C-alpha angles and dihedrals in degrees: 000000000000110000103183114119093238095054113039110188093224090065096055110127126235121252117259122231117223137153123292129247145157129269109293121227096231122072116264125220118222116264111264116272114245116261112284093017132104125203121246113273118272110276145151117243112206112197116198105200095035094163095052133106094252091058094047098042104035118006101049095040087052092049089049091052092049088052090051089051091052091239098127126082124237087242090065116126130179120203116189118204119193143142116275134043118271139145121259090237091057092050090049092051093047090053091046093054091047092051092048090052094048093044091054094047110090090197090058122095086229098062099153097145106222121004122252106248096211095047093048093047089050092052094040094055089056096053121104126175125217123185118214148126116259095223101049131082096232099077093048091049091053090045093052091051091050094049092046088065086076107045116211093015122166109238133188117192110204115197102208089163141105113291092249089070096054096088100042094045094051089044092053092045089051097047092046090055092242095130093054109114123213127255121267107326092014128126125285125235118207135176122211114201125190125211145294086078095184128326097245140355096286095049093046091052090049093049092046091050091048095050094044090054088067103030140030119252088246089061095054121086112187104195130212110183091204087074093057092067112105092220090057092049088049089066088080091049093049090052104038105030096053125068088201095071114032097064090058096039094106146079094274090067107020120081099186145331127227122198116189135185107174128170133193093205125086126222092301098216093315094111094131092053094044096047087061096042118028130194095284099055091036096055119007107063093042120021100028094038088051091054089046090053092051090050098043105034121117116246110276118224089239141354088260108140097242092042090058096040091049091057091047091049090053088059093048088051092048097053109114108236111261121239126202087259088063095055137064124196125200139179125204118244131191110302145132092308097052146275126351124264091252089060093056120106117274092012121124114247090232096039118158093189113133121235092182130047131180127182141182110219131186126197109211105213137101095268098049109023110141095009111121119220110203115203126188136172133168150145130244091027130152096266141005106250137151112183147135118226118193112196118201123217117269121262122237110280096204092097091062098041097108096040131084088261109114100172143007123227111239115251106246128182109200124193107202112208105165142055093347113040119215150062134279136185127204115207144149130259135173112261118232117273142067095286125079103246127153126226124193113230136173130218114201143185122202122196091219091062093058109024133046115254114249136185107257128156094187098251098086095083094042094051092044093049091049091054089050092047092242107149098180096112096041128087125247124220093253094053091049092052097044090051091053089045091058092058101034095101088057094049092043108028114200091213141008097043128251122353113271113246116215124207125239129179116258106256095027132114092259136268120334089233089067087058091051090052090065095036089065087068096040094257137116135204116257107250115262093210109054138139119287114270113271110222115226 
């Protein structure tokens, strides 16, 4: 969510959908910016890993959408750096075909229909390919010569590469003088780094120290694509723009919170990566902790980037360090949804890598003391669902003791992030008739009922904010390290050996041990597979 006063996120326009075409021979001007909007400043986006999946599926669709929205300057340039010689025209055509395929696929996050000819031409004319190895001096010398052709240029270096290249690329950029920012009025130099940012506390500290020896903290944009989702950003709006919620958003009224990121897919050919990472490292200390921070943070005094990030950092610091007793690992086995993890390509036949992780987390501050946050994520589960469910404390039952009512449904506010976008609230009403009987009902709001659907891959806001210098949705070094600190005892148990990994059938709700984790507190997971929400 952009938080600069000149570019409020709520006013961002939807992408148009027009017919497709090839690159035109004549120069294209950028689409006009919406009234009251200004495009991002002119800059050069240098993408390391230009031939990778991230560039094709997310970065270029996001840049295309920003062009459609008129939020890019005519001075925008995109330089793609990758292994292997190829012509710029070939790279352009490859990207064009990919965007056409994704746009036509209704299951894709980039479901724009047909591409806008003018917008694609505008982007394509600004693409340039450069071959080079990420760990040699040659490519950085060539890059410096190219950038020096535009003195004082604004440059963003996007590391869309494997984590093993983070340190050498930043080091080469620093030694080549490419991270040196101009004097007053000169151009900015920024680095965007994807996750995984380290694999534990020690490696995260080492990576931070290495990067900050060549760049200032204000130049480093550690990206978490979860925070680019409109429905994630709307958590702050739900909390702080409605008098209904904030007064009860505390331990006196809230019984527990569940944060779920469940997938029905398996590792999808990424066995090598997953064997080294696992569900816990991949999701808990970053994506799910980021959602927890959005839910639990104190109200900032403004939407200034540092004001928001300070409040989120306070939550990271207040998380009670997890122990192995607070966590359950699982691995999917053969079941209704398919083969087991160990039968997947590039996975060891005796692998103990977890594909499911659940955790009980406590935030030790005045607002949340004693309230459990239950986090879970996994692959090959019963349903695809990313959501946050806030359960209120039960009301006294005494009033209904002498009535036919035998139980009251808990009041639960659910923020639905993916794939359905919206909010629902479970509560109790009296059923029609002369006898006092209670019926459980649900009131819901769906984004699609109020707002036009738009093609959005989740990176548009993040790229735009990076160009503007708005760091609100990016992670600081201290938050990264405190998040890893909170899970370090799970990754490196002091006693008892490695965490046990429990089996669960592919297509199920997860391992029984995860149910037992909540049952100890008298709670239960909300079912993943449940009936569609009834609008009331």
